[in-house]
Backbone as JSON, one array per atom type, in Angstrom:
{
  "sequence": "MILVIDCGNTNTVFALYSLNNNIEQKGCWRINNDSKRTADIYYPWLLQMLNLSNFKVKDIKGICIASVVPETLFNIKHLINKYFKILPLIVGEGNLDLGLKVNIDNPKEAGADRLVNSYAAEKLNLSPAIIIDFGTATTFDVVGEDGSYNGGIIAPGVNLSLEALYMAAASLPRVSLKMLSEKNSIIGKNTINAMESGIFWGYVSMIEGLIVKIKSIETYSNFKVIATGGLSHLFKKSLNCIDLVRDDLTLIGLVYLYLKNKNF",
  "N": [[23.38, -5.79, 12.33], [21.56, -4.38, 9.49], [18.45, -3.02, 8.66], [16.64, -2.52, 5.67], [14.41, -0.69, 3.77], [12.29, -0.57, 1.19], [9.81, 1.18, -0.03], [7.16, 0.89, -2.35], [5.06, 1.81, -4.8], [3.3, -0.59, -5.31], [4.18, -2.82, -3.67], [5.84, -3.2, -0.56], [9.08, -3.59, 0.44], [11.01, -5.44, 2.69], [14.43, -5.84, 3.92], [17.18, -7.71, 5.35], [20.38, -7.02, 6.13], [23.66, -8.13, 6.74], [26.77, -6.59, 8.03], [29.23, -7.54, 8.53], [31.97, -8.93, 7.47], [31.6, -8.55, 4.7], [29.19, -7.2, 2.74], [26.01, -8.74, 3.1], [22.93, -10.32, 2.4], [20.55, -11.42, 4.59], [17.83, -11.8, 4.84], [14.72, -11.45, 3.06], [11.68, -9.77, 2.48], [8.46, -9.34, 1.35], [5.62, -7.27, 1.28], [2.16, -6.45, 0.35], [1.24, -3.05, -0.51], [-0.92, -0.92, 1.84], [-2.69, 1.32, 2.79], [-4.31, 1.5, 5.0], [-2.95, -0.18, 6.67], [-1.46, -0.26, 9.83], [1.19, 0.53, 12.09], [0.68, -1.29, 14.32], [-0.16, -3.5, 12.99], [1.73, -4.03, 11.1], [3.88, -4.71, 12.58], [3.61, -7.57, 14.12], [3.71, -9.15, 11.7], [6.08, -8.58, 10.41], [7.84, -9.24, 12.67], [7.39, -12.19, 12.9], [8.59, -12.78, 10.2], [11.2, -12.3, 10.86], [11.75, -13.96, 12.9], [11.31, -16.42, 11.69], [13.73, -16.39, 10.01], [15.35, -16.73, 11.94], [16.28, -14.41, 13.37], [16.16, -11.57, 15.71], [14.45, -8.56, 16.82], [16.09, -7.17, 18.15], [18.57, -7.67, 16.94], [18.83, -5.66, 15.12], [20.47, -2.77, 14.14], [20.43, -0.55, 12.57], [18.42, 1.44, 10.32], [17.37, 2.04, 7.08], [15.56, 3.9, 4.48], [13.7, 4.1, 1.49], [11.03, 5.78, -0.02], [8.12, 5.95, -2.01], [5.71, 6.47, -1.43], [3.66, 8.55, 0.62], [1.69, 7.89, 2.44], [2.27, 5.26, 3.25], [4.88, 5.44, 4.18], [4.59, 6.97, 6.41], [3.3, 5.29, 8.23], [5.28, 3.32, 8.27], [7.3, 4.68, 9.7], [6.07, 5.21, 12.0], [5.86, 2.5, 13.01], [8.77, 2.06, 13.29], [9.49, 3.92, 15.11], [7.86, 3.2, 17.41], [8.19, 0.46, 17.86], [11.07, -0.28, 17.37], [12.76, 1.72, 18.23], [14.83, 3.27, 17.01], [16.47, 5.68, 15.12], [15.44, 6.35, 11.89], [17.4, 6.49, 8.79], [16.27, 8.46, 6.13], [15.55, 8.57, 2.71], [15.46, 11.63, 1.23], [14.91, 13.2, 3.18], [16.17, 15.26, 5.79], [18.24, 14.09, 7.15], [19.76, 12.35, 5.72], [22.26, 12.31, 3.46], [22.54, 12.15, 0.15], [24.51, 12.73, -1.87], [24.76, 12.92, -4.56], [24.67, 14.31, -7.91], [21.64, 15.71, -9.01], [20.47, 16.08, -12.0], [18.13, 17.43, -13.08], [15.03, 19.29, -14.16], [13.55, 20.07, -11.75], [14.7, 19.05, -9.07], [13.5, 17.93, -6.8], [11.4, 16.38, -7.61], [12.34, 13.85, -8.48], [11.95, 10.56, -7.92], [12.41, 8.78, -4.9], [13.36, 5.93, -5.11], [14.51, 5.88, -7.57], [16.65, 7.55, -7.51], [18.26, 6.25, -5.44], [18.77, 3.95, -6.98], [20.53, 5.01, -8.75], [22.44, 5.84, -7.27], [23.35, 3.41, -6.3], [24.22, 2.05, -8.68], [26.52, 3.49, -9.33], [28.23, 2.92, -7.14], [28.34, 0.07, -7.47], [30.08, -0.07, -9.48], [28.77, 0.05, -11.96], [28.1, 1.95, -13.59], [28.64, 4.34, -16.33], [25.09, 4.3, -16.94], [21.97, 2.95, -18.04], [19.05, 2.32, -16.36], [16.49, 0.13, -16.07], [13.57, -0.09, -14.58], [11.32, -2.41, -13.66], [8.32, -1.91, -12.29], [5.47, -0.67, -10.65], [5.1, 1.42, -12.31], [7.03, 1.42, -15.35], [10.2, 2.34, -15.55], [12.71, 4.22, -16.96], [15.96, 5.16, -16.43], [18.66, 7.44, -16.79], [21.95, 7.38, -15.78], [24.85, 9.2, -15.01], [28.57, 8.65, -15.21], [29.7, 9.25, -12.88], [27.5, 8.73, -11.15], [25.48, 10.31, -11.32], [22.28, 11.63, -11.49], [20.36, 11.84, -14.34], [17.7, 12.29, -15.55], [15.07, 10.82, -17.06], [12.6, 8.39, -18.27], [9.16, 7.65, -17.83], [6.96, 5.1, -18.09], [3.67, 3.38, -18.21], [3.31, 0.64, -15.95], [3.7, -2.97, -16.59], [1.76, -4.76, -15.35], [-0.13, -2.71, -14.6], [-1.03, -1.94, -17.06], [-2.37, -4.39, -17.93], [-4.43, -4.42, -16.05], [-5.93, -2.08, -16.77], [-6.52, -2.83, -19.31], [-8.44, -4.74, -18.86], [-10.32, -3.54, -17.21], [-11.35, -1.38, -19.03], [-12.46, -2.49, -21.23], [-15.21, -4.09, -21.93], [-15.63, -6.69, -22.91], [-13.33, -8.08, -22.55], [-11.33, -10.45, -20.82], [-10.05, -10.87, -17.49], [-6.59, -11.29, -17.49], [-3.63, -12.93, -16.45], [-0.04, -12.0, -16.34], [2.42, -13.58, -18.38], [5.52, -15.3, -19.06], [6.46, -15.32, -22.54], [7.61, -17.24, -25.26], [9.97, -17.26, -28.29], [9.06, -19.48, -29.68], [6.19, -19.46, -29.16], [3.52, -18.29, -31.05], [3.17, -15.06, -32.25], [0.81, -14.25, -33.07], [-2.25, -14.3, -31.75], [-4.57, -16.88, -31.27], [-7.03, -17.02, -29.88], [-8.87, -15.14, -27.55], [-7.71, -14.71, -25.09], [-4.92, -15.5, -25.56], [-4.18, -13.6, -27.36], [-4.45, -11.33, -25.86], [-2.52, -11.85, -24.05], [-0.2, -11.94, -25.78], [-0.25, -9.38, -26.86], [0.43, -7.7, -24.58], [2.76, -8.95, -23.47], [4.7, -9.11, -25.88], [4.32, -6.6, -26.54], [5.38, -4.92, -24.65], [8.0, -5.8, -24.65], [8.81, -4.85, -27.16], [8.2, -2.0, -26.81], [10.18, -1.52, -24.81], [12.79, -2.13, -26.04], [12.52, -0.54, -28.19], [12.68, 2.11, -27.0], [15.1, 1.99, -25.71], [16.78, 2.03, -27.8], [16.09, 4.49, -28.83], [17.04, 6.14, -26.83], [19.83, 5.4, -26.83], [20.55, 6.38, -29.16], [21.15, 8.95, -29.09], [24.19, 10.2, -28.82], [25.84, 10.83, -26.57], [24.73, 8.83, -24.83], [25.22, 6.54, -25.91], [27.0, 4.08, -25.45], [26.29, 3.34, -23.09], [25.54, 0.89, -20.19], [22.93, -1.38, -19.87], [20.82, -1.83, -17.37], [18.52, -4.13, -15.67], [16.1, -3.89, -13.32], [13.72, -4.61, -10.33], [10.57, -6.23, -9.69], [9.61, -7.73, -11.8], [11.59, -8.02, -13.73], [13.17, -10.3, -14.44], [11.27, -11.85, -15.73], [11.26, -10.68, -18.4], [13.85, -10.74, -19.08], [14.99, -12.77, -20.9], [14.02, -12.33, -23.39], [14.81, -9.84, -24.03], [17.43, -8.42, -25.75], [18.58, -6.15, -25.28], [19.31, -5.81, -22.62], [22.0, -5.76, -20.35], [22.63, -6.64, -17.8], [20.81, -8.14, -15.09], [19.93, -6.92, -12.04], [18.01, -7.54, -9.49], [18.08, -6.53, -6.67], [18.79, -3.9, -6.76], [17.73, -1.5, -5.72], [17.68, -2.22, -2.95], [20.38, -2.75, -2.24], [21.6, -0.27, -2.85], [20.4, 1.22, -0.84], [21.62, 0.09, 1.28], [24.37, 0.83, 0.89], [24.02, 3.74, 1.07], [23.45, 3.89, 3.82], [25.75, 3.13, 4.72], [27.45, 5.12, 4.06], [26.33, 7.45, 5.26], [26.41, 6.82, 7.76], [29.36, 6.77, 8.2], [31.07, 4.34, 7.72]],
  "CA": [[22.49, -5.97, 11.06], [20.77, -3.1, 9.29], [17.28, -3.16, 7.87], [16.41, -1.5, 4.63], [12.86, -0.78, 3.38], [11.78, 0.13, -0.17], [8.34, 1.33, -0.17], [6.98, 1.14, -3.79], [3.57, 2.05, -5.12], [2.47, -1.76, -5.11], [4.72, -3.47, -2.49], [6.92, -2.66, 0.29], [10.13, -4.64, 0.61], [12.08, -5.33, 3.86], [15.5, -6.65, 3.7], [18.06, -7.57, 6.49], [21.77, -7.16, 5.72], [24.88, -8.29, 7.75], [27.72, -5.81, 7.53], [30.54, -8.0, 9.23], [33.24, -8.92, 6.7], [31.14, -7.99, 3.57], [27.65, -6.8, 2.65], [25.49, -9.95, 2.78], [21.6, -10.34, 2.54], [20.13, -12.25, 5.49], [16.49, -12.11, 4.55], [14.06, -10.32, 2.06], [10.11, -10.02, 2.73], [7.65, -8.45, 0.71], [4.14, -7.16, 1.51], [1.5, -5.46, -0.38], [0.98, -1.6, 0.22], [-2.24, -0.99, 2.19], [-2.65, 2.59, 3.51], [-4.74, 1.14, 6.49], [-1.94, -1.12, 7.53], [-0.8, 0.46, 10.81], [2.35, -0.05, 12.97], [0.47, -2.43, 15.1], [-0.38, -4.65, 12.04], [3.18, -4.34, 10.5], [5.07, -5.43, 13.57], [3.45, -8.87, 14.08], [3.99, -9.74, 10.52], [7.68, -8.44, 10.36], [8.26, -10.06, 13.78], [7.37, -13.39, 12.45], [9.52, -13.0, 9.22], [12.55, -12.3, 11.51], [11.82, -15.26, 13.61], [11.52, -17.56, 10.55], [15.01, -16.58, 9.62], [16.22, -16.8, 13.24], [16.76, -13.21, 13.94], [15.33, -10.81, 16.61], [14.46, -7.28, 16.61], [17.34, -6.5, 18.84], [19.64, -7.65, 15.98], [18.69, -4.54, 14.0], [21.08, -1.67, 14.66], [20.18, 0.72, 11.92], [17.37, 1.31, 9.29], [17.46, 3.15, 5.94], [14.18, 3.69, 3.93], [13.36, 4.96, 0.47], [9.47, 5.58, -0.37], [7.5, 6.89, -2.94], [4.04, 6.5, -1.08], [3.7, 9.17, 1.89], [1.0, 7.14, 3.62], [3.07, 4.04, 3.67], [6.15, 6.04, 4.81], [4.11, 7.45, 7.71], [2.96, 4.11, 8.91], [6.65, 2.61, 8.6], [8.03, 5.55, 10.57], [5.45, 4.98, 13.34], [6.55, 1.2, 13.41], [10.14, 2.11, 13.75], [9.47, 4.73, 16.44], [7.16, 2.34, 18.56], [8.79, -0.87, 18.27], [12.54, -0.41, 17.25], [13.39, 2.88, 18.92], [15.99, 3.54, 16.14], [16.1, 6.86, 14.29], [16.03, 5.82, 10.54], [17.8, 7.34, 7.64], [15.19, 8.32, 5.1], [15.95, 9.34, 1.4], [14.77, 12.72, 0.86], [14.82, 13.85, 4.51], [17.35, 16.08, 6.1], [19.26, 13.35, 7.97], [20.3, 11.59, 4.74], [23.05, 12.8, 2.34], [22.74, 11.32, -1.25], [25.94, 12.81, -2.47], [25.01, 12.92, -5.94], [24.07, 15.28, -8.71], [20.36, 15.36, -9.74], [20.47, 17.08, -13.11], [16.71, 17.58, -13.96], [14.54, 20.71, -13.88], [13.18, 20.23, -10.41], [15.36, 17.81, -8.35], [12.48, 17.29, -5.78], [10.5, 15.57, -8.32], [12.91, 12.64, -8.69], [11.56, 9.54, -6.91], [13.47, 8.04, -3.98], [13.9, 4.85, -5.56], [15.2, 6.25, -8.75], [17.86, 8.29, -6.7], [18.91, 5.22, -4.87], [19.29, 3.11, -7.94], [21.69, 5.82, -9.32], [23.84, 5.77, -6.21], [23.74, 1.95, -6.3], [24.89, 1.92, -10.01], [28.01, 3.96, -8.98], [28.82, 2.01, -6.13], [28.71, -1.24, -7.88], [30.98, 0.11, -10.85], [27.88, -0.32, -13.23], [27.79, 3.4, -14.36], [27.15, 4.88, -16.79], [24.27, 3.21, -17.25], [20.53, 3.2, -18.16], [18.41, 1.63, -15.38], [15.06, -0.04, -16.39], [12.96, -0.52, -13.13], [9.86, -3.04, -13.79], [7.55, -1.83, -11.29], [4.04, -0.4, -10.85], [5.5, 2.03, -13.59], [8.23, 0.93, -15.95], [10.93, 3.59, -15.48], [14.2, 4.23, -17.61], [16.72, 6.23, -15.71], [20.03, 7.71, -17.28], [22.91, 7.58, -14.6], [26.11, 9.19, -15.26], [29.48, 7.86, -14.75], [29.58, 9.79, -11.49], [26.25, 8.4, -10.5], [24.45, 11.59, -11.24], [20.93, 11.34, -12.07], [20.14, 12.59, -15.41], [16.47, 12.2, -15.94], [14.61, 9.5, -17.8], [11.32, 8.29, -19.03], [8.17, 6.93, -17.12], [5.66, 4.56, -18.87], [2.81, 2.48, -17.43], [3.81, -0.75, -15.56], [3.0, -3.99, -17.28], [0.41, -5.03, -14.7], [-1.17, -1.72, -14.76], [-1.63, -1.94, -18.48], [-3.22, -5.39, -17.83], [-5.59, -4.15, -15.26], [-6.62, -1.06, -17.64], [-7.28, -3.37, -20.55], [-9.64, -5.39, -18.36], [-11.4, -2.5, -16.77], [-11.96, -0.57, -19.89], [-13.24, -3.19, -22.25], [-16.26, -4.94, -21.28], [-15.68, -8.01, -23.34], [-12.12, -8.63, -22.47], [-11.38, -11.12, -19.58], [-8.61, -10.5, -16.86], [-5.47, -12.36, -17.8], [-2.19, -12.89, -15.79], [1.19, -11.85, -17.19], [3.4, -14.7, -18.38], [6.59, -15.1, -20.11], [6.22, -16.0, -23.76], [8.96, -17.64, -26.06], [10.04, -17.18, -29.69], [8.23, -20.6, -30.11], [4.93, -19.06, -29.23], [3.12, -17.61, -32.08], [2.78, -13.86, -31.83], [-0.74, -14.11, -33.3], [-3.33, -15.26, -30.78], [-5.87, -17.73, -31.89], [-8.2, -16.72, -29.0], [-8.81, -13.79, -26.75], [-6.65, -14.68, -23.87], [-3.68, -15.71, -26.15], [-3.97, -12.51, -28.21], [-4.09, -10.33, -24.78], [-0.86, -12.33, -23.57], [0.87, -11.64, -26.74], [-0.08, -8.08, -26.9], [0.94, -7.25, -23.37], [4.27, -9.35, -23.4], [5.53, -8.64, -26.81], [4.16, -4.98, -26.67], [6.26, -4.26, -23.61], [9.41, -5.97, -24.96], [8.85, -3.8, -28.32], [8.56, -0.83, -26.14], [11.44, -1.41, -24.18], [13.65, -2.25, -27.01], [12.4, 0.79, -29.0], [13.13, 3.2, -26.16], [16.45, 1.82, -25.56], [17.37, 2.37, -29.21], [15.91, 5.92, -28.96], [18.16, 6.74, -25.92], [21.29, 5.18, -27.17], [20.7, 7.02, -30.55], [21.89, 10.31, -28.4], [25.66, 9.99, -28.82], [26.28, 10.76, -25.09], [24.38, 7.57, -24.15], [25.5, 5.13, -26.93], [27.7, 3.17, -24.72], [25.85, 3.04, -21.6], [25.19, -0.24, -20.02], [21.39, -1.42, -19.53], [20.68, -2.58, -16.15], [17.13, -4.14, -15.31], [15.88, -4.36, -11.9], [12.43, -4.65, -10.13], [10.32, -7.55, -9.37], [9.27, -8.29, -13.12], [12.76, -7.89, -14.54], [13.55, -11.63, -14.85], [10.29, -12.28, -16.72], [11.61, -10.15, -19.53], [15.43, -10.96, -19.33], [15.45, -13.71, -22.05], [13.28, -11.8, -24.63], [15.52, -8.52, -24.33], [18.74, -8.49, -26.03], [19.39, -4.95, -25.01], [19.67, -6.02, -21.33], [23.25, -6.31, -20.05], [22.53, -7.27, -16.51], [19.65, -8.07, -14.07], [20.16, -6.77, -10.55], [16.77, -7.28, -8.9], [18.02, -5.83, -5.44], [19.45, -2.65, -6.79], [17.41, -0.4, -4.76], [18.16, -2.61, -1.68], [21.83, -2.56, -2.05], [21.73, 1.21, -2.7], [20.18, 1.74, 0.61], [22.79, -0.3, 2.25], [25.42, 1.63, 0.59], [23.78, 5.07, 1.55], [23.44, 3.92, 5.2], [27.27, 3.23, 5.36], [27.97, 6.49, 3.67], [25.8, 8.39, 6.06], [27.05, 6.42, 9.1], [30.84, 6.87, 8.09], [31.52, 3.07, 8.08]],
  "C": [[21.78, -4.56, 10.79], [19.46, -3.67, 8.51], [16.96, -1.9, 6.85], [15.19, -1.81, 4.12], [12.74, 0.08, 2.17], [10.32, 0.04, -0.31], [7.95, 1.82, -1.57], [5.35, 1.35, -3.81], [2.52, 0.77, -4.85], [2.8, -2.45, -3.94], [5.75, -2.75, -1.59], [7.88, -3.87, 0.73], [11.04, -4.51, 1.74], [13.05, -6.29, 3.66], [16.5, -6.61, 4.94], [19.44, -7.74, 5.79], [22.66, -7.39, 6.78], [26.11, -7.17, 7.06], [29.2, -6.21, 8.07], [31.85, -7.91, 8.27], [32.75, -8.38, 5.1], [29.46, -7.72, 3.71], [27.0, -8.17, 2.15], [23.78, -9.79, 3.23], [21.16, -11.41, 3.35], [18.65, -12.69, 5.47], [15.77, -11.04, 3.87], [12.45, -10.81, 2.23], [9.63, -8.89, 2.03], [6.16, -8.4, 1.11], [3.37, -6.16, 0.71], [1.07, -4.08, 0.31], [-0.66, -1.6, 0.68], [-2.05, 0.36, 3.14], [-3.19, 2.47, 5.03], [-3.95, 0.28, 7.25], [-1.2, -0.14, 8.47], [0.41, -0.17, 11.22], [2.12, -1.21, 13.62], [0.28, -3.71, 14.42], [0.91, -5.1, 11.5], [3.91, -5.19, 11.18], [4.78, -6.94, 14.03], [3.99, -9.73, 12.85], [5.69, -9.73, 10.38], [8.31, -9.35, 11.46], [8.34, -11.63, 13.32], [8.4, -13.78, 11.11], [10.76, -13.08, 9.73], [12.79, -13.58, 12.14], [12.04, -16.49, 12.78], [12.77, -17.61, 10.11], [15.99, -16.38, 10.74], [16.91, -15.54, 13.51], [15.8, -12.49, 14.83], [15.34, -9.28, 16.19], [15.7, -6.43, 17.06], [18.65, -6.68, 17.98], [19.82, -6.49, 15.04], [19.29, -3.19, 14.49], [20.96, -0.47, 13.84], [19.05, 0.49, 10.76], [17.56, 2.57, 8.27], [16.06, 2.84, 4.98], [14.28, 4.57, 2.69], [11.68, 4.52, 0.28], [9.07, 6.55, -1.2], [6.09, 6.98, -2.6], [4.12, 7.2, 0.24], [2.96, 8.54, 2.91], [1.64, 6.02, 4.19], [4.15, 4.47, 4.56], [5.59, 6.42, 6.26], [3.87, 6.37, 8.62], [4.38, 3.29, 9.33], [7.31, 3.35, 9.63], [7.47, 5.35, 11.93], [5.8, 3.5, 13.83], [7.73, 1.17, 14.09], [10.2, 2.92, 15.11], [9.06, 4.0, 17.62], [7.63, 1.37, 18.87], [10.45, -1.04, 18.1], [13.34, 0.75, 17.85], [14.75, 3.24, 18.34], [15.55, 4.79, 15.26], [16.61, 6.41, 12.75], [16.54, 6.83, 9.57], [16.78, 7.24, 6.45], [15.68, 9.19, 3.82], [14.89, 10.46, 1.22], [14.31, 13.53, 2.25], [16.17, 14.35, 4.94], [18.4, 15.18, 6.76], [19.92, 12.29, 7.06], [21.15, 12.36, 3.65], [23.16, 11.89, 1.2], [23.88, 11.38, -1.78], [25.89, 12.42, -3.92], [24.08, 13.95, -6.66], [22.71, 14.9, -9.24], [20.14, 16.47, -10.8], [19.19, 17.07, -13.9], [16.16, 19.02, -13.48], [14.17, 20.97, -12.29], [13.6, 18.92, -9.61], [14.33, 17.01, -7.45], [11.52, 16.4, -6.4], [11.04, 14.22, -8.62], [12.55, 11.52, -7.64], [12.56, 9.02, -6.2], [14.16, 6.81, -4.59], [14.88, 5.09, -6.81], [16.69, 6.91, -8.33], [18.79, 7.22, -6.22], [19.44, 4.23, -5.86], [20.45, 3.69, -8.64], [22.91, 5.73, -8.49], [24.16, 4.32, -6.25], [24.61, 1.43, -7.52], [26.3, 2.38, -9.86], [28.74, 3.19, -8.14], [29.11, 0.7, -6.58], [29.38, -1.24, -9.14], [30.05, -0.22, -12.19], [27.69, 1.0, -14.12], [29.0, 3.71, -15.3], [26.23, 3.89, -17.17], [22.64, 3.72, -17.4], [19.92, 2.18, -17.43], [16.77, 1.41, -15.9], [14.37, -0.69, -15.17], [11.28, -1.14, -13.49], [9.07, -2.83, -12.45], [6.24, -1.53, -11.53], [4.13, 0.56, -12.19], [6.69, 1.46, -14.17], [8.91, 2.3, -16.09], [12.31, 3.33, -16.32], [14.88, 5.55, -17.1], [18.21, 6.3, -16.26], [20.96, 8.15, -16.17], [24.3, 7.96, -15.28], [27.29, 8.43, -14.56], [29.8, 8.17, -13.38], [28.47, 9.43, -10.54], [25.16, 9.42, -10.46], [23.3, 11.1, -11.94], [20.34, 12.18, -13.03], [18.79, 12.7, -16.3], [16.15, 10.77, -16.4], [13.35, 9.56, -18.41], [10.3, 7.36, -18.07], [6.92, 6.56, -18.07], [4.86, 3.66, -17.88], [3.57, 1.08, -17.15], [2.98, -1.73, -16.41], [1.7, -4.48, -16.7], [-0.53, -4.08, -14.83], [-2.02, -1.59, -16.05], [-2.69, -3.13, -18.43], [-4.6, -5.16, -17.34], [-6.59, -3.07, -16.04], [-7.41, -1.79, -18.65], [-8.62, -4.03, -20.12], [-10.76, -4.53, -18.02], [-12.21, -1.79, -17.79], [-12.55, -1.2, -21.21], [-13.86, -4.29, -21.9], [-16.12, -6.49, -21.71], [-14.32, -8.69, -23.21], [-12.1, -9.21, -21.05], [-10.1, -10.57, -18.73], [-7.69, -11.51, -17.05], [-4.32, -12.01, -16.92], [-0.96, -12.66, -16.77], [2.02, -13.16, -17.1], [4.3, -14.63, -19.43], [6.29, -15.86, -21.51], [7.61, -16.34, -24.31], [8.75, -17.34, -27.49], [9.03, -18.31, -30.17], [6.71, -20.18, -30.24], [4.57, -18.24, -30.22], [2.68, -16.19, -31.46], [1.31, -13.5, -32.14], [-1.46, -15.01, -32.63], [-4.41, -15.62, -31.49], [-7.1, -17.63, -31.01], [-8.05, -15.63, -28.26], [-7.67, -13.68, -25.66], [-5.28, -14.7, -24.48], [-3.41, -14.22, -26.95], [-3.59, -11.29, -27.16], [-2.62, -10.62, -24.34], [0.16, -11.79, -24.45], [1.07, -10.19, -26.92], [0.72, -7.3, -25.72], [2.41, -7.48, -23.38], [5.09, -8.83, -24.42], [5.56, -7.17, -27.08], [5.21, -4.38, -25.84], [7.73, -4.6, -24.19], [9.75, -5.08, -26.19], [9.27, -2.42, -27.87], [9.77, -0.51, -25.64], [12.54, -1.33, -25.09], [13.92, -1.03, -27.71], [12.93, 2.04, -28.14], [14.44, 3.15, -25.9], [17.18, 2.26, -26.85], [17.32, 3.88, -29.39], [16.75, 6.7, -28.16], [19.55, 6.63, -26.42], [21.48, 5.86, -28.7], [21.39, 8.57, -30.13], [23.23, 9.91, -28.09], [26.2, 9.91, -27.4], [25.93, 9.47, -24.36], [24.62, 6.22, -24.95], [26.11, 4.0, -26.44], [27.32, 2.62, -23.25], [25.31, 1.69, -21.36], [23.62, -0.12, -19.65], [21.35, -2.42, -18.4], [19.08, -2.73, -15.94], [17.13, -4.66, -13.9], [14.3, -4.29, -11.49], [11.83, -6.03, -10.11], [9.74, -8.35, -10.88], [10.6, -8.52, -14.16], [13.3, -9.34, -15.0], [12.54, -12.15, -15.94], [10.71, -11.73, -18.22], [13.0, -10.39, -20.15], [15.58, -11.61, -20.83], [14.85, -13.29, -23.37], [13.93, -10.41, -25.01], [16.94, -8.54, -24.53], [19.5, -7.21, -25.67], [19.83, -4.89, -23.54], [21.22, -6.51, -20.93], [23.37, -6.89, -18.79], [21.28, -7.05, -15.8], [20.08, -7.89, -12.75], [18.67, -6.41, -9.79], [16.94, -6.56, -7.49], [18.74, -4.62, -5.56], [19.09, -1.62, -5.86], [17.84, -0.78, -3.4], [19.6, -2.3, -1.28], [22.33, -1.19, -2.14], [21.44, 1.58, -1.41], [21.05, 1.21, 1.65], [23.9, 0.54, 2.09], [25.19, 3.21, 1.15], [23.85, 5.0, 3.13], [24.92, 3.9, 5.59], [27.84, 4.49, 5.11], [27.5, 7.3, 4.86], [26.19, 8.05, 7.75], [28.53, 6.25, 9.29], [31.46, 5.63, 8.42], [32.98, 3.14, 7.19]]
}
């Protein structure tokens, strides 16, 4: 078994994979990020998640990590060193070879998750592709046929926009994101409905518009559009531009990177 860990800005996802006959996910657990959560707090939570799925710490033979939050990565590394006694493979550190081209001005600026997604797209025969990741930020990444990372777009995430709207406007309430259908009127008849419509259909329009802009460049006109991230399914039915939803793209990319670097 190997444990892969995706440390995002809002949540950290732990997933356990079997590598016997094929790659199979055996468990997946999400916890919100907290810079004050130490290794000694992570461990009993993760131990309970493993026990509920009938696995033990000793079943884990390897670990691969991608992180965009240095504070979280520090605590996770401490967790692994103290309780697992395994040297983890970490995207961006010297013990892991990505094996892909990063065609941007400063390759060190590329987020670990975005690079892992690029690698996953190539390994899953989905490249060339445009990957939309619905996370704290909504990102659009252009992946070449060889899996190369060729830059992209970063926009505020939908929940971030909801929170900003509530915090900046004194008369507006806090609302939750929900999926709307074509049957719902786009014109809200009250404040909450108007906010729900503005956020949901505003993001649908932004995503569709940016995909049109990207595909207007001849090089990218035939690229597949892949959606991933926690909110990807919420928008799938309203976005005709999406060809495939693969919400485990980063996790499966970490599995393939582990296999590559361990020479399986």
